[in-house]
C-alpha positions in Angstrom: -53.6 79.9 18.9 -54.8 78.7 22.3 -53.3 75.8 24.1 -55.6 73.8 26.4 -53.9 72.0 29.3 -55.9 69.1 30.7 -54.9 67.6 34.1 -56.2 64.2 35.3 -55.8 62.4 38.6 -55.4 58.7 38.6 -57.4 57.1 41.4 -55.4 54.9 43.7 -56.4 51.3 43.4 -56.1 49.2 46.5 -54.9 45.7 45.9 -56.0 43.1 48.4 -53.0 41.8 50.2 -52.6 38.0 49.9 -53.5 36.1 53.0 -50.5 34.6 54.8 -50.1 31.8 57.3 -48.3 33.9 59.9 -45.6 32.6 62.2 -46.5 32.2 65.9 -43.9 31.9 68.7 -44.9 31.0 72.2 -43.1 30.5 75.5 -45.0 28.8 78.3 -44.1 28.0 81.8 -46.0 25.5 84.0 -45.7 24.1 87.5 -47.5 21.8 90.0 -50.1 19.2 89.4 -48.5 15.8 89.9 -51.2 13.1 89.9 -50.2 9.9 91.8 -51.6 7.4 94.3 -50.6 7.8 97.9 -48.2 5.0 97.9 -46.4 6.4 94.9 -46.3 9.8 96.4 -44.5 8.4 99.4 -41.9 6.7 97.2 -41.3 8.0 93.6 -42.6 11.5 94.2 -41.5 12.1 97.8 -40.4 15.7 98.1 -40.9 16.2 94.3 -42.1 19.4 92.8 -42.8 19.8 89.0 -41.7 22.7 86.8 -41.9 22.8 83.0 -41.1 25.0 80.0 -42.5 24.9 76.5 -41.2 26.7 73.4 -43.7 26.4 70.5 -43.3 27.5 67.0 -46.2 27.3 64.6 -48.2 28.8 61.8 -51.8 30.0 62.0 -53.5 28.4 59.0 -55.4 31.3 57.4 -55.1 30.2 53.8 -55.8 26.6 52.7 -58.0 24.7 50.3 -58.8 22.3 53.1 -62.1 23.5 54.7 -61.3 21.8 58.0 -58.9 24.7 58.8 -61.9 27.0 58.5 -64.1 24.7 60.6 -61.4 24.8 63.4 -61.3 28.6 63.3 -57.9 28.9 61.5 -55.9 26.8 64.0 -52.2 26.9 64.7 -50.1 23.9 63.5 -46.5 23.6 64.7 -43.8 21.9 66.7 -43.1 22.2 70.4 -40.0 21.7 72.5 -40.5 20.8 76.2 -38.2 20.7 79.1 -38.9 19.9 82.8 -37.7 19.0 86.2 -39.2 17.2 89.2 -36.5 18.5 91.5 -35.6 14.9 92.4 -33.1 12.4 91.0 -35.6 9.6 91.1 -37.6 10.7 88.0 -35.0 12.7 86.1 -35.4 15.9 84.0 -37.4 14.8 80.9 -37.6 16.7 77.7 -39.8 16.2 74.6 -40.3 17.2 71.0 -43.9 17.1 69.8 -46.3 18.2 67.1 -49.4 20.1 68.1 -52.6 21.7 66.8 -54.1 24.7 68.7 -57.6 25.8 67.9 -59.4 29.0 69.1 -63.0 28.9 70.2 -65.6 31.3 71.6 -66.1 34.9 70.4 -63.4 35.3 67.7 -64.4 39.0 67.2 -63.4 40.0 70.7 -60.5 42.4 70.2 -58.9 41.7 73.6 -59.8 38.3 74.9 -59.5 34.9 73.3 -59.7 31.2 74.2 -58.0 28.1 72.7 -57.3 24.4 73.3 -54.5 22.3 72.0 -53.6 18.7 71.4 -50.0 17.4 71.1 -48.2 14.2 70.6 -44.5 13.4 70.6 -41.5 11.6 72.0 -39.8 12.3 75.4 -36.3 11.5 76.7 -34.0 11.8 79.7 -36.1 10.0 82.3 -34.2 8.2 85.0 -35.9 4.8 84.7 -36.4 2.1 87.3 -33.5 0.0 88.2 -33.6 -2.6 91.0 -30.2 -1.6 92.3 -29.5 2.0 91.3 -33.1 3.5 91.2 -35.6 1.1 93.0 -37.9 4.0 94.1 -39.0 4.8 90.5 -42.0 2.5 90.3 -43.7 4.5 87.5 -41.4 4.6 84.5 -39.1 1.8 83.2 -37.7 3.5 80.1 -35.6 6.6 79.3 -37.7 7.4 76.2 -41.5 7.5 76.3 -44.5 8.8 74.4 -45.5 12.3 75.3 -49.2 13.2 75.2 -50.3 16.8 75.8 -53.7 18.6 76.1 -54.2 22.2 77.1 -56.9 24.9 77.5 -56.3 28.6 78.2 -57.5 32.2 77.9 -55.4 34.9 76.3 -55.3 38.7 76.6 -54.2 40.6 73.5 -51.8 43.5 74.5 -51.5 44.6 70.8 -51.6 42.8 67.4 -48.2 41.3 68.0 -48.2 40.2 71.7 -50.6 38.2 73.9 -50.4 36.8 77.4 -52.3 33.8 78.6 -53.2 31.6 81.6 -54.4 28.0 81.4 -54.4 24.4 82.5 -52.6 21.5 80.8 -52.5 17.7 81.0 -49.4 15.6 80.2 -49.1 11.9 80.1 -45.8 9.9 79.7 -45.9 6.2 78.9 -44.0 3.6 76.9 -47.0 1.3 76.5 -45.4 -1.5 78.6 -42.5 -1.7 76.2 -40.4 -1.6 79.4 -41.8 -2.1 82.9 -42.7 -0.6 85.3 -45.1 1.6 83.3 -47.7 3.1 85.6 -47.0 6.3 83.7 -46.4 9.9 84.8 -49.5 12.1 84.8 -49.4 15.9 85.3 -52.1 18.6 85.5 -50.0 21.9 85.8 -51.1 25.5 85.7 -49.6 27.4 82.8 -48.7 31.0 81.9 -47.7 31.9 78.4 -46.5 34.8 76.2 -47.2 34.7 72.5 -45.4 36.7 69.8 -46.8 37.1 66.2 -44.4 39.1 64.0 -47.1 39.9 61.5 -50.2 40.7 63.6 -52.8 40.4 60.8 -55.5 37.9 61.8 -58.2 36.7 59.3 -61.5 35.5 60.7 -62.7 32.2 59.2 -65.2 32.4 56.4 -67.8 29.6 56.7 -70.0 30.7 53.8 -68.6 28.0 51.4 -68.4 25.0 53.7 -69.3 21.8 51.7 -71.4 19.0 53.2 -69.5 16.1 54.8 -69.1 12.7 53.1 -72.3 10.8 53.9 -71.1 7.4 52.7 -70.3 4.5 55.1 -66.5 4.2 55.2 -64.7 0.9 55.7 -61.3 0.6 57.4 -58.7 -2.2 57.4 -55.8 -1.6 59.8 -52.8 -3.6 60.9 -50.7 -2.8 64.0 -47.6 -4.2 65.7 -45.6 -3.6 68.8 -43.8 -5.2 71.7 -44.7 -5.9 75.4 -42.7 -6.7 78.5 -44.7 -8.9 80.9 -42.3 -9.0 83.9 -40.2 -6.0 85.1 -37.6 -8.4 86.4 -37.1 -10.1 83.0 -35.9 -8.1 80.0 -37.6 -10.2 77.4 -40.3 -8.5 75.2 -42.9 -10.2 73.1 -44.4 -9.3 69.7 -48.0 -8.3 69.7 -50.1 -7.5 66.6 -53.5 -6.3 65.7 -55.8 -6.8 62.7 -58.9 -4.6 62.7 -61.9 -4.0 60.5 -64.4 -1.2 61.1 -67.2 0.6 59.4 -67.9 4.3 60.3 -70.0 7.2 59.2 -69.8 11.0 59.7 -72.2 12.3 62.3 -70.8 15.8 61.8 -67.9 17.3 59.9 -65.6 16.7 62.9 -66.8 13.3 64.1 -67.2 9.8 62.7 -68.7 6.9 64.7 -69.0 3.2 63.9 -67.8 -0.2 65.0 -66.1 -3.4 64.0 -63.8 -6.2 65.2 -60.3 -6.4 66.6 -58.2 -9.6 66.4 -55.0 -9.7 68.6 -51.9 -11.9 68.4 -49.5 -12.3 71.4 -46.3 -14.2 70.8 -46.0 -14.8 74.5 -48.6 -17.6 74.2 -45.8 -19.7 72.6 -43.8 -19.9 75.8 -44.2 -22.7 78.5 -43.2 -20.4 81.4 -46.0 -18.0 80.4 -48.9 -20.0 78.9 -48.2 -23.3 80.7 -49.9 -26.3 79.2 -51.7 -24.1 76.6 -48.3 -23.0 75.2 -48.3 -23.0 71.4 -52.0 -23.4 71.0 -53.9 -21.0 68.8 -56.2 -20.1 71.7 -53.2 -19.1 73.8 -52.0 -16.6 71.1 -55.2 -15.1 69.7 -57.8 -12.9 71.4 -60.3 -10.3 70.3 -63.8 -9.1 70.1 -66.2 -6.3 68.9 -65.1 -2.7 69.2 -66.8 0.7 69.2 -65.0 3.1 66.8 -64.7 6.8 67.3 -62.8 9.3 65.0 -62.1 13.0 65.6 -61.3 14.6 62.2 -58.7 17.4 62.5 -58.2 18.0 58.8 -58.5 16.2 55.5 -55.5 13.9 56.3 -55.1 13.9 60.1 -57.5 12.1 62.5 -57.5 11.1 66.1 -58.8 7.5 66.6 -60.3 5.8 69.6 -61.9 2.4 70.5 -63.8 0.8 73.4 -63.8 -3.0 72.8 -64.8 -6.1 74.6 -62.9 -9.4 74.6 -65.0 -12.4 73.6 -61.8 -14.4 74.1 -58.8 -13.2 76.1 -55.7 -14.6 77.9 -54.7 -13.1 81.3 -51.1 -14.4 81.0 -50.7 -12.3 77.8 -51.4 -9.1 79.8 -55.1 -9.0 78.9 -56.2 -8.2 82.5 -59.7 -6.9 81.8 -62.6 -7.8 79.5 -62.8 -4.2 78.3 -59.9 -2.8 76.2 -59.3 0.8 75.1 -57.3 2.5 72.4 -56.3 6.1 71.6 -54.1 7.3 68.9 -53.5 9.4 65.7 -53.4 8.5 62.0 -52.3 10.4 59.0 -53.2 9.7 55.4 -49.8 9.6 53.8 -51.0 8.7 50.2 -54.6 8.9 49.0 -56.5 6.4 51.1 -53.5 4.8 52.8 -52.7 5.9 56.4 -50.1 5.3 59.1 -50.1 6.1 62.8 -49.5 5.3 66.4 -51.9 4.2 69.1 -51.8 3.1 72.8 -53.9 0.1 73.7 -54.8 -0.2 77.4 -57.0 -2.0 80.0 -58.5 0.6 82.2 -55.6 2.9 83.2 -52.9 0.2 82.4 -51.2 0.3 79.0 -51.0 -3.0 77.1 -48.7 -2.0 74.2 -48.0 0.7 71.7 -49.3 -0.1 68.2 -47.5 1.2 65.1 -50.3 1.0 62.5 -50.9 1.1 58.7 -54.3 1.0 57.1 -56.6 1.6 54.2 -60.0 3.3 54.0 -62.7 2.6 51.4 -65.2 5.3 50.4 -63.2 8.1 51.9 -64.0 10.7 49.3 
């Protein structure tokens, strides 16, 4: 009787590892770049020198059913912690917490060099504000807490899959939107140096083979905003301001929508004799507005940056409407289906009018 032994080898089957949204940790130092007029340099910023530090924690979005993350080359979304000093007691040592999005661009297949830009928005604190007795030389900021706006661009060198170093340029703006005067704002353009750590070094290149066409319908937007404005730095009183807006817009690309509409503004300061004079209480003293160009930068399905350039058909100088052209820049997030909420800064040239806290609704969004 013969026994036959058969041996078989089972081929190894490689299972594709699931794509993760990996953690990214960055430390960035920055210095220099105070932007100010000559008279302000001789007062507020005399002998000042700026240094800043950012700690950013984010996730590189490599897996999502939102195609905008692919369109932006698998960006990083996260939160940043900012600390700084001007080496002078006049300004203080402000800090901030902010959300940011950081998007790579250029040749993504380059194994050593990479480029990215970022946008951030948050709240700052620990300024030493203007005070006529204790701090009269601070003629730029009247509040301890202000809005923090951040832009940056840089190049990075990959040491290995886990570590990168970078050099770049940033822009920071601090403003309280005339909630408390003075509010010329603090503007910085520092040089930056960064080190980035990615515990899991795997990076997935974006796959654009299944990008769907953008919505070609005309979208209609109704928005309401409210805020407060101080008109005189020597008087603490602040006045309610509101906005009612209606726009129509259409995609010109996946990332951009353009359109136009109307803005109607209400200023409660028009009710006061010491401000509006003989026009006090009249509807014409409280209302202003006009047509507005509308521009939207779409970051993802629910988050957009919004901007306007408008022209007053009717305005009132005593309400702080100092120029015929008004500007707006802000961000909105769709919190539930077609309902959104956000924050914007309305301004005349480089001078803030007020901060708008907004809610809105969009028709034909899908």
